C-alpha positions, 0 to 999 in steps of 0.5 A, spaced: 335 053 671 333 051 678 340 050 682 337 051 690 331 047 693 328 050 699 324 045 703 318 046 708 320 042 714 314 041 719 309 036 715 313 036 709 320 033 711 318 031 718 312 028 722 310 033 727 303 030 729 307 023 730 312 026 734 308 030 738 303 024 740 309 020 742 312 026 747 305 027 750 304 020 751 310 019 754 309 025 759 301 024 760 300 017 759 292 016 758 291 022 762 289 026 755 288 024 748 294 025 745 292 025 738 287 031 740 292 035 744 297 034 738 292 037 733 289 042 738 297 045 739 298 045 731 291 049 730 294 054 734 300 055 730 297 060 725 293 064 729 299 065 734 303 067 728 298 072 726 298 076 733 306 077 730 304 079 723 298 084 726 303 087 731 299 085 737 305 081 739 313 084 738 317 079 734 316 072 738 320 066 736 316 059 734 318 056 741 315 062 745 309 062 741 308 054 742 309 055 749 304 060 749 299 055 746 301 049 750 300 053 757 293 054 754 292 047 752 294 044 759 289 049 762 284 046 758 285 039 756 290 037 762 294 033 764 294 037 771 300 037 776 306 038 771 312 041 773 316 047 770 321 042 767 316 037 764 312 043 761 319 045 758 321 038 756 314 038 752 315 044 749 321 042 745 318 036 742 318 040 736 325 039 736 325 032 736 320 030 730 322 024 726 323 025 718 318 021 714 322 014 711 323 017 704 326 024 707 333 023 709 335 018 703 331 023 698 335 029 701 341 026 700 340 024 693 337 031 691 344 034 695 348 031 689 345 036 684 342 042 688 343 046 694 338 044 699 336 048 705 331 048 710 326 054 710 321 054 716 317 058 721 321 054 726 326 058 730 334 057 728 335 053 734 329 048 733 331 047 726 338 045 728 336 041 733 332 037 729 337 036 723 342 034 728 337 029 731 334 026 725 340 027 720 337 032 715 343 034 711 342 041 710 347 045 706 343 051 710 338 053 714 333 059 713 329 060 719 323 066 719 327 068 725 333 071 720 328 075 717 323 076 722 317 074 718 313 068 718 311 065 712 307 066 707 310 073 708 313 075 702 320 078 705 321 071 707 321 068 700 325 074 697 330 074 703 332 067 702 333 068 695 337 074 696 342 070 701 343 065 696 345 070 691 340 067 686 334 069 682 327 067 684 327 062 678 333 059 680 330 057 687 324 052 688 320 051 694 318 044 696 312 043 700 306 039 702 302 045 703 298 049 697 298 056 701 306 055 702 307 054 694 302 059 692 306 064 696 312 062 693 310 062 686 307 069 687 314 071 688 317 068 682 320 061 685 319 054 682 315 050 686 314 042 687 308 039 691 310 033 695 304 029 698 304 027 705 297 024 706 298 022 713 301 029 716 294 031 719 292 024 721 287 019 718 281 023 717 284 029 715 284 031 707 287 038 707 293 039 702 292 031 700 292 034 693 296 039 689 291 045 688 295 049 683 299 049 677 306 047 680 313 046 677 313 039 679 308 034 683 311 028 687 309 022 691 315 023 696 322 026 696 325 020 693 320 021 687 322 028 687 329 026 686 328 021 680 323 027 677 329 032 678 334 027 675 338 025 681 
């Protein structure tokens, strides 16, 4: 029986694209296409972690990987003339992401019955800042930084299960991303797909539908709470 829920955070619980667009616009106005900038920044997410996986970079936390990508994008896309403080502030936009409207009420309902925990490639300080700002009621925060492995490395999934003193079938990953859920299932975890069709903008179709036989499929976190009897 499932007793703990792990939640992917970026895209599943919070709206990363809207938050990045907001802060790029606040800093650069109309000097750059903020939506294109956000999409390009996110596109660097996987390749930057792959550098760590292949040993081309030593362990590097996500804030620092984000900054490497940001510096490159500022050279390619602008705006020019940002101060060091401007760049540092913009890089922390990932700490200031807003939850989807159903996230906080859904998490509160789920927490009445289950242990709930963030399970994210974000570094610990990022996830704590985000939770405090957004009111995310986590019981625990599992960061890739704790295990020095990024998803979908199996060490991260197994490590979280071990720290909870549970077995894989007693833990369920909740995510809007098929690759994350498939990696969790490969380690024996239960799985719940939550649809987030707005995550990548109106023209994107990736991960808008489940691509596997998951334990649950839900429209959002409130719907998941209902499915789980909360």
